[in-house]
C-alpha positions, 0 to 999 in steps of 0.5 A: 670398109676398105682403107685406100691410100691417097697418093698425095697427102693433102694435109700438113699436120705437124707436132702432136695430133692428139689435141682434142679439136672441136667447134664449141656449141652455143651455150644457149643451145646446150642449156636448152638441151640439159634435162636438169636434175628433176625433169624426169617425172619429177625424179632424178634419172638413173643410168645403167651403163653396159660396157663390153670388152673388145666389141666391134662394129665393123665385124657386125657383132651387133647383128647377132644380138637380137635382144640388144636390137629389140630393147636398145637399137629399136627403142633407142638411138645408135651413134654410128660415128662413136670412137674410142681414142686409144684402142686398148682397154685400160687407157680407153677406160680411164678416158671414159671415166675421167673425160680426159684423153690419154695424153692428159691422163698419162695412162698409156698402157694396160700394165705398169709402169705406164698403165693398169690399176696401179698407175691409175692410183698413183696418178691420183684418179682414184679420188678424182673420177666419175663414181666419186663425182657422182657420189658427190652429186648425190648418186648411189653408184654400183659396179660389177665386172672388169674395172681395169687391168692389173686390178688383182686378188692381191692389190684390190685393197691397196687401195680399194677402188673409190666411189662405189656404194657397192661393187663386185669386181672381176679380178686378175689373174682371172679376168679373162678366164671364162670358166674360172673367174674371181669376183670381190664384193664390197665388204667380202673376200675374193670368191672363186667361181671355178667351173661357172660361166663368167657372164652368167655369174656376172648377170646374177650380180648385176640383177642383185645390184639393180635390186639393191639400187632400186630398194635404196630409193635414191637415184643410181648409176649402175655399171655392168662390165662383162669380159666378153667377147675378149679372148680367153687368157689363162694367166699363171699370175698377174703381170706384177708377179715374176715371169707370168705366163699368159696363154691366149685362146678363142673366147669361150661360150656358155654350153647352151650356145656352143652349137650356134653359128656353125657356118658363120665367117669373118665378113669378107670385106675388101681389106680382109687378108688382102693380096697386097699389104696395106697400112704402114710401118710394121703392117707392111711386113705382114704375110698373107694368112694361109687357109689354115690360119683363116679357118682358125680365125673364122673359129675365133670369130664364131666364138666371139659371137657365141660369147656375146649371146650370154651378154645379149640374154643379160640385156633381156633380163635387165630390161625385164627387171627394170620394167618390173621395178617400174623405173623405165621412164626414169632410166637411161640405158647405155651400151658401149665397149672399150675398143673395137677389134680386127680379125684378118683385116690388113692381114692382122691376126685377131686383136686391136691396138691399131688406129684403123676403123675396125679398132676405134669405131665402136658401139654406142647406143642409148635408150631413155627419157626423151631419146628417139626410138629406132634412130641412128645419127652420124654425129662424131662422138668419142669416149672423151665425151661420155663423162660430160654426157653422164653429167649432162643427163644427170643435171650435174654442172660440167667440169672445166677440166673435161676434154670432151663435151656432152653428147646430145641424145634427144631427137631435137638436140641431135637435129639442132646440132646436125642442122647447125653443124656446130659439133666437132668433126675431129677425133684424136686417136693415139697409141703408145707401145706394142701391138700383138695378136690374140689368136694362136698364129702370129704371136710376135709383138710389134714393138713400134706401134706408137702413133698419133692420128686424127679422124675427120668426118664432115660434109663432103670428106671422110678422112684418117691421117696418122703419123707413126713413131718412125715418121711414116705418115698415112692419109686415107679417104675412108669413102673410097 
């Protein structure tokens, strides 16, 4: 999608654009859509939530995942206008787990003092987020993979992440090391898996947790959070250590996938490495990438696709095991990511942290009881809505402090909201701090990457408006 500047700004936003604006659905309509706790074959439903790291929509990564297509896209509903509200992992994940926008969590970065696991704890969320609430509602909770940045081999127990029946977390400084991961399972010491492919290790852990969850004969919520397709980062220590060194490289695939996609390149959309600079603020000073740079970024893109193949195989194995356990009719399977990704768009090096569509529009797919198969919807949804949606699916009363609202997932529910145009058309987008590339070129940090923005989608209009920290403003017609 090309972002084109509208010459005359037609919207006069003032102050903060971070307000979560929406049209309140009629409570009678919402009540009719709620499944209640015991309406799926007489049993409380389960949720399996797969959360990848940095997976895009606009670079077409889902097109290269045949098992996700077969089991989730073809058997479920895809939400094509689903957004993260902060395009970087820790603030986005905290929003997901709390139902609160980042300006209300005060977690605005991936590292202390403004973000990361230590900030999550000091803000009081370790006792007040989704897994804790689910356990209070009678659910067993399981988790494997990445939780937050700066959740390390040194601080995982100070305190332990609360709210999990059993967890098996990826830990820094090895979270983004594809061939030297460290996991820590409940009740055990951290264990290193040097030389083993991280997604394959995580897959076996996911299968084990699924077996444990089913054998407990209680309703469960299982999160599986692979680090793919994030860039490979070799860390000399965590950000909490003195003078840590982070070395960035392309994602790494399992050996069995190394030969795939040899001729594939980053989609050459109209905003790919344009002849004229685009965007605002520091983006206007980016140089056009030369051919050597473009060629390496194409390699980075292929490595992302290759790294996702093990995730795709994991999805296939999970579906097989869910069927073997006989719980498919009682289980929602949800697939999403923490944020999107850009490679070459607007002359940007591989990365995220911008408010543009590549970085904020992300996968959201759901399969389960009452969910239409092979269906897509363009209703506007965001990560602030996920905790309310999980509550709704599991029949748990909504919290008054949620910023989001439950997403209708059944065909009838979607038709009601689409026909009545009751659902909001706005998503707040916000960011604080710096942006940086994750490839081998353009490694300088852009320190003034703070903005408030709003994404507006409705009948007859499709807009993005932002205000930067230097008071520069942008308005784009996204249909041009």
